[in-house]
N, C-alpha and C positions, 0 to 999 in steps of 0.2 A: 284343476285347470291351470293353476300357476306353475305346477311342475311340468306340465305338457309344454307350456310356452317357453319355459327355461330350457327344456331339452331341445325344442325346435330352434331356439336362438343359438344354442351351442352347436347344433348341426350346421346351421347357416354360417356361423362364424368359421367353422372348420372348412366348409366348402369354399368360402371366400379366401381363406388363407392359402388353400391349395391352388386356387386359381391365380392368386397373386404371385406365388412362387413360380408357377408355370409361365406366367407373363414375364417375370424377371429373367428366367432362363432364355425365353425367346428373344427378349430385348438384348441380352448379352450376345447371343448368337447373331443377331442382326448387326450389331456393332462390329463384330469380327468379320462378317460378310462385307461390310462397307470398307473395311481396311484391306481386304484382299487385293484390290487393284494396285495397291502400293507394293505388293510383294511380287517381284519378278519371277520367282521360282520357289516352289515348295518341293522338297525332295525327301522321301522316306526310303533310306537304304540301310540295310544291315541293322535295323532297329534304332537308327539315329534319324531324328527329324531335323532337317536343315532348312532354314528360311533364308533366301538370298534376295538382296535388293540391289537395284542399280538402274542404269538406263543404257540404251543403245547396245544391248547385249553384253555389256561389261558389268558383271555382278560380283558381289562379295558377300560372304556369309555374315548375317547380322544376328542370328540366333541358332543355337544347336541344343537339342535335348536328346539324351543326357549330355552334359557338358563334357567335351573331350579332355583327355589327360594332357597336361602341359608338356611341351617338348623340351628338350635340353636347350635349344636355342632361346625359347621364350623364358626359360628359367634364368639363363645368363643375362638376358635383357632386364629382368626385374631386380637383379642384385643392385643394392644401393651403391652409388659411386661415392668415393670419399670426397668430402667437401674441401675445397681449397681454402687454405688459411687466409683470412682477410688481412690485408696489409694495414697496419696502423701507422699513422705517421703524420 
């Protein structure tokens, strides 16, 4: 009888664990659904997901997956500028 109760308890714990994981997934999806009104535009083009945000029709990309390759202009902007020598005196 003890082995039967142990097996029954193990099955119930497994079922509760599966239900808990499913509820966690549903909760995460609901949180994402709540955040959707803040996204002005979701775009899936050429295998790139772009999320744009803004107001009054003026949007700017806030997230892209996969991340785009940096352009030459952005590479030039990231180069560190030489620090000016501090005047002592």
